[in-house]
N, C-alpha and C positions, 0 to 999 in steps of 0.2 A: 139582730136577734136579742130579745130581752129574756128574762128568766122564765117567761112563760113559753119560750120557743120549744121546738120539737126535738132538739138535739138529744141523742142517746146519752150524752155526757151528764144530763140531769139525773139519770138513773144509775150511773156507774161512777166509779172514782174518776175524777177529772185529772188528766195529765196536763192540759193547757187550758187556761181561762183568759180570754181577751175581752176587755170591756172598754168601749168607746175610744179605741186607739186613734190617735191623730198624729200624723207625721208631716212636718213642713220643712222643706229644704230651701236654702238660699240659692235661687236660680239667677242666671244672668239678667233675665228680664223682670226679676222680682221674686217674691216667695212662690214656691211650687208645692202644692199640697199633694202628697202621694197617697195618704190614707186619711179617711174621715169617718168617724163613728164606726170603726171596724170592730165588731163584737162577735165572738163565737166561743163555744165550749168543745173541746176535743177530748174524747174519753180515753182512758188508759187502755192500750192494746188496739186502738182503732187505726186503720189505714185511712187517713184523711187526705182528701185532695183539695187544694186551693186552685181553682180554675178560673181563668179570666183572660181577656184580650191582652196581647203583648203591650207592655209598658203601663199597665194599669196600677201597679204597686204591689203585686203579689210577692216579689222577692223581698221587698221591704218588710213584709210581715214576718217571714222566717228569719230574717236578720235580727229583727227585734226580739223574737222568741229566743234566738241563740245568744242574745246579749251582745251582739256585735255592734249594735247602735241603739240609742235610747229613743223611745217615742217622744214626741213633743208634749203629748198629754195622753192620759188613759192608764189602764191597769193591765199588767202582764203578770200572770202567775203561772209558774211551772211547778207541778207537784205541790201546789198550795203555797209556794214561797214567791215573793216578788223577785223579778229578774233585775239585777243591778249590774251584772257583768257576765262575760262568758264563763260557763261552768262545765262541770263534768256530766251534767244531766243530759245534755244534748250533743249529738254528733252531727256534723254538717257535711253534705256532699254538694259541691257547687256545679254549675253548668260548665265552667271552664276547667281545664285540667290543672289540678293543684299539686300534683306529686312533684317530688324533688328529682330533677333529671340526672343529677350526679349520684343518685342512690339506686340500688337494685330494687326489684319488686318487693323482695323480702324485707330489705332495709326500710323501704317506705312504709310498709304495713307495720313494722315494729317500732317506727319512730315515735309515735304518740304514746306507746306503752311505757316509755321511760318516765312519763309524767303521771300515768294513771294506774299502772300495775306494779306489783311488787316483783321480787325476783331479779336475777341477773340477766346478762345478755343471752345466755342459752335458753332460759325460760321464755324470754320475750320472743326469740326467734322460733321457738317451738309453737308458741301461740300464733305467731305470724304465719307459719306454715299451715296451720289449721285453717286460717281464714283465706289463704291463697288457694287451698284446695276447695274451699266452699264456693269461691267465685270462679273456679275452673282455670286457675293459673298455676297449678302445681308444676307444670313443665316449664314455666317461665320465671320461677322465683329468683333466678340469678341473672335475669335479663335487666338491662337498664331501660328506663322509661322511654328514651328516644327510640328504642328498638320496637316499641309496641304500637299497635293500631289504636285508633280513638276509642273503640269499644273496650279494649283491654286496659287502657289508661283509666277509664271510668270504673272498671272492675277493681282496679287498685284503690281508687278513691273510696269505693263502697267498702271494700275489705278493711281499709285503714280506719274508716269511721266505725265499723262494726267491732273491730278488734278491741277497742277501748271500752266496749260493753255499755254504751249509753242506753238509758231507758227510752229516750226519744231520738229518733233519727229524722233529721231535717234534710230534704232533698230539693234543691232549687233547680228545676228543669235539667236534671242530670243527663238526660238523653237528647237534649235539644240540638246538639251539634252533630249527631250521628246520622248516617244514612238509614233509610227506612228498614232495610233488612236487619242491620245491626241493632237498630232501636227495638224491633220486635223481639229479637233474641235476648236483649238486655231486660226487657219487660218480663219475659218468661223467667229469666234467672232471678230477678228481684222477687217475683211471686214465690218461687221455690224456696228462697232464703227466708222470706218473712212469714209464709204461711205456717211454719212450725215454730214461730217465735211469738213471744208476748210483748214485743216492742211496739211502741207507738210510732207510727210513721206519718210525717206531714210532708206531702209531696206537691210541689208547685209545677203546674203545666198549663199550656194553652191548648193542648191537644185533647179533644173530647173523647176520642176512642181510647186513648191512653188512660184518661180519668176513669172511664167505665170499666176498663179491663182490670185496673189495679185497685180501685178504691172501695172501701166500705161505705164511705159517705163523701159527697161532693159539696164543697162550699163554692157557689158560683159568685164571682165578684162583679161589681159594677165597673164601668169605665172609671179612669182616674178622676178624682181620688177614689181609691178602692174602698168599698163597703160590701156587706153581704147582701146580694140580690136574692139568692135562694139557697136552701139546704135540701139536698136530695139523698135519700137512702139508695144504695145500689143493691138490688135484690138478688143478684146472681150468686149461687153457692160456690164454695171452693171445693176442690181445686179448679182454677180457671185456666183455660187454654185459648189460643188464638181463634179456635172454632167458635168461640162465644160471639164473635163479630157477626156471624151468619144468623143468629137468632133474631126473630122478629122483635122481641122486647128490647134487645140491644139497639136495633135500628130505631125503634120508636123513641127510646130515651135519648139517643144521639140527636134525633130530629128536634125533640123538645128543647134540649140544651142549646143546640145550634141557634134556634130562634131567640132564646134568651140572650145569647152572646152577640148575635148579629146586631141587635139594636145598640148594645153597649159599644161594639166596635165602631159603628157609624158615629155614635156620639163622641168617641175618642178622636176619630179622624177629623170631625168638625172642630173640636176643641183645638187640635194641633194646628189646623189650618188658620184658626183665629189667632193663635199665638204667633204664627209666622207673620201674619199681616200686621200685628202690633209691633 
């Protein structure tokens, strides 16, 4: 997408601006290009979805935005400033469970506040309690992580990220390891948390229904190396519920995106087969 693209970020304050991102890793068989000419604008307060086939390079995008790794080339601006290292502007929720197993729910949520918030231990724990309640864990604040289900562990991760009050929340397939029922419940909970917020959310997924249920705008990626194949506005008003899946427009958009991604998934499988032969 160039500056003449249709992104709403052209007309609102930009939270994230990516231009011609390229990322090349040193692979066993030689250089591996994860991103190539990846460009998009994400507006302040937008719930943006990065959607693409598994392994296309989506996670690399959010890791670069977070400052966890540098691009090989290209421009990354967060709130107008170049990203050179991990900072306070972004909170990150990973697909794998990242909480500390030797700490309680409350201690995990409060952990990051030692570096981002003022006040003493009591103030940090009061704030942690507030976010434990927000994600439905008030009755489990003294439980250890090993005592929780997968969905509860991800709630801890979300609460931990939100408690530090980042302007931008990066979520890298956070519900990918959950069963379908828990995943739907977590989607509803995330909607309830973010609908009343002015935070920018950048959410990585390969699930089309999840993208349509959660997002304001969907950035559809090509097969690896990832670039932007299409940008789609999601027209459904808030509040959104699982019943949205039954609407004809929802089904039509799912069908449209499926066909966009099907060709990309095939291309990626053929590329992987070629790499194995080499």
